[in-house]
PDB file of N, CA, C and O in Angstrom:
ATOM      1  N   MET A   1     -52.197  -0.333 -15.944  1.00  0.00           N
ATOM      2  CA  MET A   1     -52.043  -1.698 -15.464  1.00  0.00           C
ATOM      3  C   MET A   1     -53.004  -2.602 -16.236  1.00  0.00           C
ATOM      4  O   MET A   1     -54.180  -2.268 -16.386  1.00  0.00           O
ATOM      5  N   PRO A   2     -52.517  -3.740 -16.725  1.00  0.00           N
ATOM      6  CA  PRO A   2     -53.383  -4.664 -17.480  1.00  0.00           C
ATOM      7  C   PRO A   2     -54.490  -5.235 -16.581  1.00  0.00           C
ATOM      8  O   PRO A   2     -54.296  -5.429 -15.381  1.00  0.00           O
ATOM      9  N   SER A   3     -55.629  -5.493 -17.179  1.00  0.00           N
ATOM     10  CA  SER A   3     -56.740  -6.104 -16.441  1.00  0.00           C
ATOM     11  C   SER A   3     -56.422  -7.567 -16.150  1.00  0.00           C
ATOM     12  O   SER A   3     -55.477  -8.134 -16.699  1.00  0.00           O
ATOM     13  N   THR A   4     -57.222  -8.163 -15.283  1.00  0.00           N
ATOM     14  CA  THR A   4     -57.069  -9.588 -14.974  1.00  0.00           C
ATOM     15  C   THR A   4     -57.169 -10.422 -16.252  1.00  0.00           C
ATOM     16  O   THR A   4     -56.380 -11.344 -16.457  1.00  0.00           O
ATOM     17  N   LEU A   5     -58.133 -10.101 -17.104  1.00  0.00           N
ATOM     18  CA  LEU A   5     -58.317 -10.856 -18.346  1.00  0.00           C
ATOM     19  C   LEU A   5     -57.118 -10.687 -19.280  1.00  0.00           C
ATOM     20  O   LEU A   5     -56.692 -11.649 -19.919  1.00  0.00           O
ATOM     21  N   GLU A   6     -56.575  -9.480 -19.362  1.00  0.00           N
ATOM     22  CA  GLU A   6     -55.399  -9.251 -20.211  1.00  0.00           C
ATOM     23  C   GLU A   6     -54.188 -10.026 -19.688  1.00  0.00           C
ATOM     24  O   GLU A   6     -53.433 -10.600 -20.474  1.00  0.00           O
ATOM     25  N   ARG A   7     -54.000 -10.046 -18.368  1.00  0.00           N
ATOM     26  CA  ARG A   7     -52.880 -10.805 -17.787  1.00  0.00           C
ATOM     27  C   ARG A   7     -53.052 -12.298 -18.024  1.00  0.00           C
ATOM     28  O   ARG A   7     -52.083 -12.992 -18.331  1.00  0.00           O
ATOM     29  N   LEU A   8     -54.290 -12.802 -17.884  1.00  0.00           N
ATOM     30  CA  LEU A   8     -54.564 -14.217 -18.134  1.00  0.00           C
ATOM     31  C   LEU A   8     -54.289 -14.570 -19.595  1.00  0.00           C
ATOM     32  O   LEU A   8     -53.675 -15.599 -19.877  1.00  0.00           O
ATOM     33  N   ALA A   9     -54.733 -13.735 -20.517  1.00  0.00           N
ATOM     34  CA  ALA A   9     -54.517 -13.985 -21.945  1.00  0.00           C
ATOM     35  C   ALA A   9     -53.032 -14.002 -22.279  1.00  0.00           C
ATOM     36  O   ALA A   9     -52.580 -14.840 -23.059  1.00  0.00           O
ATOM     37  N   SER A  10     -52.283 -13.093 -21.700  1.00  0.00           N
ATOM     38  CA  SER A  10     -50.835 -13.043 -21.934  1.00  0.00           C
ATOM     39  C   SER A  10     -50.148 -14.295 -21.389  1.00  0.00           C
ATOM     40  O   SER A  10     -49.298 -14.884 -22.058  1.00  0.00           O
ATOM     41  N   TRP A  11     -50.521 -14.699 -20.172  1.00  0.00           N
ATOM     42  CA  TRP A  11     -49.926 -15.901 -19.570  1.00  0.00           C
ATOM     43  C   TRP A  11     -50.271 -17.134 -20.422  1.00  0.00           C
ATOM     44  O   TRP A  11     -49.410 -17.969 -20.698  1.00  0.00           O
ATOM     45  N   CYS A  12     -51.528 -17.232 -20.826  1.00  0.00           N
ATOM     46  CA  CYS A  12     -51.961 -18.372 -21.644  1.00  0.00           C
ATOM     47  C   CYS A  12     -51.153 -18.440 -22.935  1.00  0.00           C
ATOM     48  O   CYS A  12     -50.684 -19.511 -23.318  1.00  0.00           O
ATOM     49  N   ALA A  13     -50.989 -17.313 -23.601  1.00  0.00           N
ATOM     50  CA  ALA A  13     -50.213 -17.288 -24.851  1.00  0.00           C
ATOM     51  C   ALA A  13     -48.781 -17.736 -24.620  1.00  0.00           C
ATOM     52  O   ALA A  13     -48.187 -18.379 -25.486  1.00  0.00           O
ATOM     53  N   SER A  14     -48.218 -17.404 -23.459  1.00  0.00           N
ATOM     54  CA  SER A  14     -46.831 -17.798 -23.175  1.00  0.00           C
ATOM     55  C   SER A  14     -46.703 -19.298 -22.901  1.00  0.00           C
ATOM     56  O   SER A  14     -45.597 -19.837 -22.964  1.00  0.00           O
ATOM     57  N   GLN A  15     -47.805 -19.980 -22.600  1.00  0.00           N
ATOM     58  CA  GLN A  15     -47.778 -21.426 -22.323  1.00  0.00           C
ATOM     59  C   GLN A  15     -47.954 -22.257 -23.587  1.00  0.00           C
ATOM     60  O   GLN A  15     -47.593 -23.434 -23.613  1.00  0.00           O
ATOM     61  N   CYS A  16     -48.501 -21.660 -24.621  1.00  0.00           N
ATOM     62  CA  CYS A  16     -48.806 -22.399 -25.844  1.00  0.00           C
ATOM     63  C   CYS A  16     -47.534 -22.947 -26.479  1.00  0.00           C
ATOM     64  O   CYS A  16     -46.621 -22.201 -26.835  1.00  0.00           O
ATOM     65  N   ASP A  17     -47.501 -24.272 -26.612  1.00  0.00           N
ATOM     66  CA  ASP A  17     -46.331 -24.932 -27.184  1.00  0.00           C
ATOM     67  C   ASP A  17     -46.721 -25.996 -28.209  1.00  0.00           C
ATOM     68  O   ASP A  17     -45.896 -26.819 -28.606  1.00  0.00           O
ATOM     69  N   GLY A  18     -47.977 -25.972 -28.631  1.00  0.00           N
ATOM     70  CA  GLY A  18     -48.454 -26.969 -29.573  1.00  0.00           C
ATOM     71  C   GLY A  18     -49.153 -28.128 -28.894  1.00  0.00           C
ATOM     72  O   GLY A  18     -49.922 -28.846 -29.532  1.00  0.00           O
ATOM     73  N   ASP A  19     -48.894 -28.324 -27.594  1.00  0.00           N
ATOM     74  CA  ASP A  19     -49.535 -29.401 -26.835  1.00  0.00           C
ATOM     75  C   ASP A  19     -50.381 -28.875 -25.682  1.00  0.00           C
ATOM     76  O   ASP A  19     -51.546 -29.241 -25.528  1.00  0.00           O
ATOM     77  N   TRP A  20     -49.764 -27.998 -24.867  1.00  0.00           N
ATOM     78  CA  TRP A  20     -50.439 -27.539 -23.648  1.00  0.00           C
ATOM     79  C   TRP A  20     -51.835 -27.010 -23.931  1.00  0.00           C
ATOM     80  O   TRP A  20     -52.788 -27.370 -23.240  1.00  0.00           O
ATOM     81  N   GLU A  21     -51.963 -26.167 -24.932  1.00  0.00           N
ATOM     82  CA  GLU A  21     -53.259 -25.539 -25.209  1.00  0.00           C
ATOM     83  C   GLU A  21     -54.309 -26.540 -25.682  1.00  0.00           C
ATOM     84  O   GLU A  21     -55.502 -26.240 -25.635  1.00  0.00           O
ATOM     85  N   HIS A  22     -53.895 -27.712 -26.132  1.00  0.00           N
ATOM     86  CA  HIS A  22     -54.849 -28.740 -26.576  1.00  0.00           C
ATOM     87  C   HIS A  22     -55.121 -29.769 -25.481  1.00  0.00           C
ATOM     88  O   HIS A  22     -56.226 -30.307 -25.400  1.00  0.00           O
ATOM     89  N   GLN A  23     -54.128 -30.047 -24.640  1.00  0.00           N
ATOM     90  CA  GLN A  23     -54.270 -31.065 -23.604  1.00  0.00           C
ATOM     91  C   GLN A  23     -54.726 -30.485 -22.264  1.00  0.00           C
ATOM     92  O   GLN A  23     -55.538 -31.104 -21.577  1.00  0.00           O
ATOM     93  N   GLN A  24     -54.219 -29.310 -21.880  1.00  0.00           N
ATOM     94  CA  GLN A  24     -54.581 -28.704 -20.604  1.00  0.00           C
ATOM     95  C   GLN A  24     -55.367 -27.420 -20.883  1.00  0.00           C
ATOM     96  O   GLN A  24     -56.558 -27.476 -21.187  1.00  0.00           O
ATOM     97  N   GLY A  25     -54.717 -26.290 -20.782  1.00  0.00           N
ATOM     98  CA  GLY A  25     -55.330 -25.025 -21.161  1.00  0.00           C
ATOM     99  C   GLY A  25     -56.296 -24.444 -20.159  1.00  0.00           C
ATOM    100  O   GLY A  25     -56.273 -24.778 -18.974  1.00  0.00           O
ATOM    101  N   ILE A  26     -57.141 -23.574 -20.654  1.00  0.00           N
ATOM    102  CA  ILE A  26     -58.103 -22.828 -19.845  1.00  0.00           C
ATOM    103  C   ILE A  26     -59.494 -23.142 -20.349  1.00  0.00           C
ATOM    104  O   ILE A  26     -59.746 -23.164 -21.553  1.00  0.00           O
ATOM    105  N   LYS A  27     -60.403 -23.389 -19.398  1.00  0.00           N
ATOM    106  CA  LYS A  27     -61.792 -23.654 -19.745  1.00  0.00           C
ATOM    107  C   LYS A  27     -62.663 -22.605 -19.051  1.00  0.00           C
ATOM    108  O   LYS A  27     -62.552 -22.387 -17.844  1.00  0.00           O
ATOM    109  N   ILE A  28     -63.524 -21.965 -19.830  1.00  0.00           N
ATOM    110  CA  ILE A  28     -64.434 -20.941 -19.316  1.00  0.00           C
ATOM    111  C   ILE A  28     -65.852 -21.358 -19.669  1.00  0.00           C
ATOM    112  O   ILE A  28     -66.137 -21.712 -20.813  1.00  0.00           O
ATOM    113  N   GLY A  29     -66.737 -21.315 -18.684  1.00  0.00           N
ATOM    114  CA  GLY A  29     -68.119 -21.703 -18.931  1.00  0.00           C
ATOM    115  C   GLY A  29     -69.071 -20.955 -18.021  1.00  0.00           C
ATOM    116  O   GLY A  29     -68.638 -20.344 -17.044  1.00  0.00           O
ATOM    117  N   PRO A  30     -70.346 -20.991 -18.318  1.00  0.00           N
ATOM    118  CA  PRO A  30     -71.333 -20.287 -17.511  1.00  0.00           C
ATOM    119  C   PRO A  30     -71.676 -21.058 -16.240  1.00  0.00           C
ATOM    120  O   PRO A  30     -71.520 -22.278 -16.179  1.00  0.00           O
ATOM    121  N   LEU A  31     -72.145 -20.329 -15.226  1.00  0.00           N
ATOM    122  CA  LEU A  31     -72.691 -20.932 -14.015  1.00  0.00           C
ATOM    123  C   LEU A  31     -74.204 -20.983 -14.143  1.00  0.00           C
ATOM    124  O   LEU A  31     -74.769 -20.398 -15.067  1.00  0.00           O
ATOM    125  N   ASP A  32     -74.865 -21.678 -13.223  1.00  0.00           N
ATOM    126  CA  ASP A  32     -76.329 -21.736 -13.241  1.00  0.00           C
ATOM    127  C   ASP A  32     -76.947 -20.376 -12.950  1.00  0.00           C
ATOM    128  O   ASP A  32     -78.038 -20.070 -13.431  1.00  0.00           O
ATOM    129  N   ASN A  33     -76.251 -19.560 -12.162  1.00  0.00           N
ATOM    130  CA  ASN A  33     -76.713 -18.207 -11.892  1.00  0.00           C
ATOM    131  C   ASN A  33     -75.830 -17.257 -12.694  1.00  0.00           C
ATOM    132  O   ASN A  33     -74.867 -17.704 -13.317  1.00  0.00           O
ATOM    133  N   PRO A  34     -76.124 -15.985 -12.697  1.00  0.00           N
ATOM    134  CA  PRO A  34     -75.259 -15.088 -13.477  1.00  0.00           C
ATOM    135  C   PRO A  34     -73.789 -15.212 -13.051  1.00  0.00           C
ATOM    136  O   PRO A  34     -73.456 -15.031 -11.879  1.00  0.00           O
ATOM    137  N   GLY A  35     -72.957 -15.507 -13.973  1.00  0.00           N
ATOM    138  CA  GLY A  35     -71.532 -15.617 -13.686  1.00  0.00           C
ATOM    139  C   GLY A  35     -70.846 -16.625 -14.577  1.00  0.00           C
ATOM    140  O   GLY A  35     -71.475 -17.281 -15.408  1.00  0.00           O
ATOM    141  N   TRP A  36     -69.534 -16.737 -14.389  1.00  0.00           N
ATOM    142  CA  TRP A  36     -68.700 -17.620 -15.196  1.00  0.00           C
ATOM    143  C   TRP A  36     -67.802 -18.436 -14.296  1.00  0.00           C
ATOM    144  O   TRP A  36     -67.426 -17.997 -13.210  1.00  0.00           O
ATOM    145  N   SER A  37     -67.463 -19.615 -14.748  1.00  0.00           N
ATOM    146  CA  SER A  37     -66.494 -20.478 -14.090  1.00  0.00           C
ATOM    147  C   SER A  37     -65.247 -20.525 -14.969  1.00  0.00           C
ATOM    148  O   SER A  37     -65.346 -20.694 -16.184  1.00  0.00           O
ATOM    149  N   VAL A  38     -64.076 -20.374 -14.355  1.00  0.00           N
ATOM    150  CA  VAL A  38     -62.818 -20.436 -15.090  1.00  0.00           C
ATOM    151  C   VAL A  38     -61.947 -21.483 -14.426  1.00  0.00           C
ATOM    152  O   VAL A  38     -61.676 -21.394 -13.228  1.00  0.00           O
ATOM    153  N   LYS A  39     -61.504 -22.477 -15.188  1.00  0.00           N
ATOM    154  CA  LYS A  39     -60.602 -23.510 -14.688  1.00  0.00           C
ATOM    155  C   LYS A  39     -59.335 -23.485 -15.522  1.00  0.00           C
ATOM    156  O   LYS A  39     -59.383 -23.506 -16.752  1.00  0.00           O
ATOM    157  N   ILE A  40     -58.193 -23.441 -14.831  1.00  0.00           N
ATOM    158  CA  ILE A  40     -56.899 -23.374 -15.509  1.00  0.00           C
ATOM    159  C   ILE A  40     -56.085 -24.587 -15.092  1.00  0.00           C
ATOM    160  O   ILE A  40     -55.761 -24.748 -13.915  1.00  0.00           O
ATOM    161  N   ASP A  41     -55.755 -25.437 -16.049  1.00  0.00           N
ATOM    162  CA  ASP A  41     -54.933 -26.623 -15.782  1.00  0.00           C
ATOM    163  C   ASP A  41     -53.465 -26.205 -15.850  1.00  0.00           C
ATOM    164  O   ASP A  41     -52.963 -25.829 -16.909  1.00  0.00           O
ATOM    165  N   LEU A  42     -52.792 -26.275 -14.715  1.00  0.00           N
ATOM    166  CA  LEU A  42     -51.404 -25.821 -14.631  1.00  0.00           C
ATOM    167  C   LEU A  42     -50.383 -26.911 -14.927  1.00  0.00           C
ATOM    168  O   LEU A  42     -49.180 -26.672 -14.818  1.00  0.00           O
ATOM    169  N   THR A  43     -50.841 -28.104 -15.300  1.00  0.00           N
ATOM    170  CA  THR A  43     -49.932 -29.189 -15.650  1.00  0.00           C
ATOM    171  C   THR A  43     -48.949 -28.723 -16.711  1.00  0.00           C
ATOM    172  O   THR A  43     -49.333 -28.064 -17.678  1.00  0.00           O
ATOM    173  N   ASP A  44     -47.680 -29.067 -16.526  1.00  0.00           N
ATOM    174  CA  ASP A  44     -46.603 -28.723 -17.470  1.00  0.00           C
ATOM    175  C   ASP A  44     -46.356 -27.217 -17.590  1.00  0.00           C
ATOM    176  O   ASP A  44     -45.884 -26.747 -18.625  1.00  0.00           O
ATOM    177  N   THR A  45     -46.674 -26.458 -16.533  1.00  0.00           N
ATOM    178  CA  THR A  45     -46.330 -25.037 -16.494  1.00  0.00           C
ATOM    179  C   THR A  45     -45.413 -24.797 -15.304  1.00  0.00           C
ATOM    180  O   THR A  45     -45.251 -25.676 -14.457  1.00  0.00           O
ATOM    181  N   GLU A  46     -44.812 -23.615 -15.234  1.00  0.00           N
ATOM    182  CA  GLU A  46     -43.936 -23.289 -14.117  1.00  0.00           C
ATOM    183  C   GLU A  46     -44.719 -23.154 -12.804  1.00  0.00           C
ATOM    184  O   GLU A  46     -44.121 -23.073 -11.731  1.00  0.00           O
ATOM    185  N   LEU A  47     -46.042 -23.130 -12.889  1.00  0.00           N
ATOM    186  CA  LEU A  47     -46.892 -23.003 -11.703  1.00  0.00           C
ATOM    187  C   LEU A  47     -47.467 -24.337 -11.235  1.00  0.00           C
ATOM    188  O   LEU A  47     -48.263 -24.363 -10.297  1.00  0.00           O
ATOM    189  N   ALA A  48     -47.086 -25.427 -11.859  1.00  0.00           N
ATOM    190  CA  ALA A  48     -47.679 -26.735 -11.585  1.00  0.00           C
ATOM    191  C   ALA A  48     -47.542 -27.172 -10.126  1.00  0.00           C
ATOM    192  O   ALA A  48     -48.440 -27.832  -9.602  1.00  0.00           O
ATOM    193  N   GLU A  49     -46.456 -26.824  -9.468  1.00  0.00           N
ATOM    194  CA  GLU A  49     -46.224 -27.264  -8.089  1.00  0.00           C
ATOM    195  C   GLU A  49     -46.639 -26.227  -7.044  1.00  0.00           C
ATOM    196  O   GLU A  49     -46.507 -26.462  -5.843  1.00  0.00           O
ATOM    197  N   GLU A  50     -47.137 -25.089  -7.502  1.00  0.00           N
ATOM    198  CA  GLU A  50     -47.568 -24.031  -6.575  1.00  0.00           C
ATOM    199  C   GLU A  50     -48.946 -24.369  -6.013  1.00  0.00           C
ATOM    200  O   GLU A  50     -49.740 -25.049  -6.665  1.00  0.00           O
ATOM    201  N   SER A  51     -49.225 -23.893  -4.804  1.00  0.00           N
ATOM    202  CA  SER A  51     -50.571 -24.048  -4.249  1.00  0.00           C
ATOM    203  C   SER A  51     -51.251 -22.680  -4.282  1.00  0.00           C
ATOM    204  O   SER A  51     -50.624 -21.647  -4.049  1.00  0.00           O
ATOM    205  N   PHE A  52     -52.531 -22.703  -4.574  1.00  0.00           N
ATOM    206  CA  PHE A  52     -53.299 -21.474  -4.718  1.00  0.00           C
ATOM    207  C   PHE A  52     -54.597 -21.580  -3.938  1.00  0.00           C
ATOM    208  O   PHE A  52     -55.182 -22.657  -3.828  1.00  0.00           O
ATOM    209  N   ASP A  53     -55.036 -20.467  -3.404  1.00  0.00           N
ATOM    210  CA  ASP A  53     -56.350 -20.383  -2.787  1.00  0.00           C
ATOM    211  C   ASP A  53     -57.366 -20.119  -3.889  1.00  0.00           C
ATOM    212  O   ASP A  53     -57.037 -19.550  -4.930  1.00  0.00           O
ATOM    213  N   GLU A  54     -58.602 -20.537  -3.650  1.00  0.00           N
ATOM    214  CA  GLU A  54     -59.657 -20.244  -4.613  1.00  0.00           C
ATOM    215  C   GLU A  54     -59.794 -18.731  -4.731  1.00  0.00           C
ATOM    216  O   GLU A  54     -59.688 -18.009  -3.739  1.00  0.00           O
ATOM    217  N   PHE A  55     -60.026 -18.270  -5.924  1.00  0.00           N
ATOM    218  CA  PHE A  55     -60.125 -16.837  -6.197  1.00  0.00           C
ATOM    219  C   PHE A  55     -61.493 -16.540  -6.773  1.00  0.00           C
ATOM    220  O   PHE A  55     -61.925 -17.174  -7.735  1.00  0.00           O
ATOM    221  N   LYS A  56     -62.166 -15.580  -6.185  1.00  0.00           N
ATOM    222  CA  LYS A  56     -63.457 -15.145  -6.714  1.00  0.00           C
ATOM    223  C   LYS A  56     -63.399 -13.645  -6.896  1.00  0.00           C
ATOM    224  O   LYS A  56     -62.925 -12.918  -6.023  1.00  0.00           O
ATOM    225  N   GLU A  57     -63.885 -13.188  -8.035  1.00  0.00           N
ATOM    226  CA  GLU A  57     -63.941 -11.764  -8.310  1.00  0.00           C
ATOM    227  C   GLU A  57     -65.324 -11.457  -8.854  1.00  0.00           C
ATOM    228  O   GLU A  57     -65.772 -12.074  -9.820  1.00  0.00           O
ATOM    229  N   GLU A  58     -65.992 -10.512  -8.236  1.00  0.00           N
ATOM    230  CA  GLU A  58     -67.347 -10.168  -8.658  1.00  0.00           C
ATOM    231  C   GLU A  58     -67.331  -8.815  -9.355  1.00  0.00           C
ATOM    232  O   GLU A  58     -66.640  -7.887  -8.934  1.00  0.00           O
ATOM    233  N   PHE A  59     -68.100  -8.724 -10.418  1.00  0.00           N
ATOM    234  CA  PHE A  59     -68.211  -7.503 -11.191  1.00  0.00           C
ATOM    235  C   PHE A  59     -69.676  -7.112 -11.299  1.00  0.00           C
ATOM    236  O   PHE A  59     -70.552  -7.968 -11.420  1.00  0.00           O
ATOM    237  N   GLU A  60     -69.924  -5.850 -11.257  1.00  0.00           N
ATOM    238  CA  GLU A  60     -71.249  -5.319 -11.568  1.00  0.00           C
ATOM    239  C   GLU A  60     -71.212  -4.963 -13.049  1.00  0.00           C
ATOM    240  O   GLU A  60     -70.381  -4.157 -13.468  1.00  0.00           O
ATOM    241  N   HIS A  61     -72.100  -5.551 -13.845  1.00  0.00           N
ATOM    242  CA  HIS A  61     -72.096  -5.254 -15.272  1.00  0.00           C
ATOM    243  C   HIS A  61     -73.513  -5.344 -15.788  1.00  0.00           C
ATOM    244  O   HIS A  61     -74.210  -6.335 -15.571  1.00  0.00           O
ATOM    245  N   ASP A  62     -73.922  -4.316 -16.458  1.00  0.00           N
ATOM    246  CA  ASP A  62     -75.263  -4.271 -17.042  1.00  0.00           C
ATOM    247  C   ASP A  62     -75.181  -4.790 -18.469  1.00  0.00           C
ATOM    248  O   ASP A  62     -74.587  -4.143 -19.331  1.00  0.00           O
ATOM    249  N   VAL A  63     -75.776  -5.955 -18.725  1.00  0.00           N
ATOM    250  CA  VAL A  63     -75.749  -6.532 -20.069  1.00  0.00           C
ATOM    251  C   VAL A  63     -77.096  -6.296 -20.745  1.00  0.00           C
ATOM    252  O   VAL A  63     -78.094  -6.947 -20.435  1.00  0.00           O
ATOM    253  N   ARG A  64     -77.095  -5.385 -21.639  1.00  0.00           N
ATOM    254  CA  ARG A  64     -78.345  -5.066 -22.363  1.00  0.00           C
ATOM    255  C   ARG A  64     -78.250  -5.501 -23.769  1.00  0.00           C
ATOM    256  O   ARG A  64     -79.196  -5.321 -24.536  1.00  0.00           O
TER     257      ARG A  64
END
């Protein structure tokens, strides 16, 4: 089964049309504490009218 990141990458690639990836797309950035923020602009996608609950996923990862 593909990981969450693999599924996201596949979905993102399927949205790329020359405009979406430059105007909307996906933004990933760091948080003030250990972690990342991911924002996905669904404008002009088949998911634009869907409602979603906030999703949080925590991972234990040793970064050395």
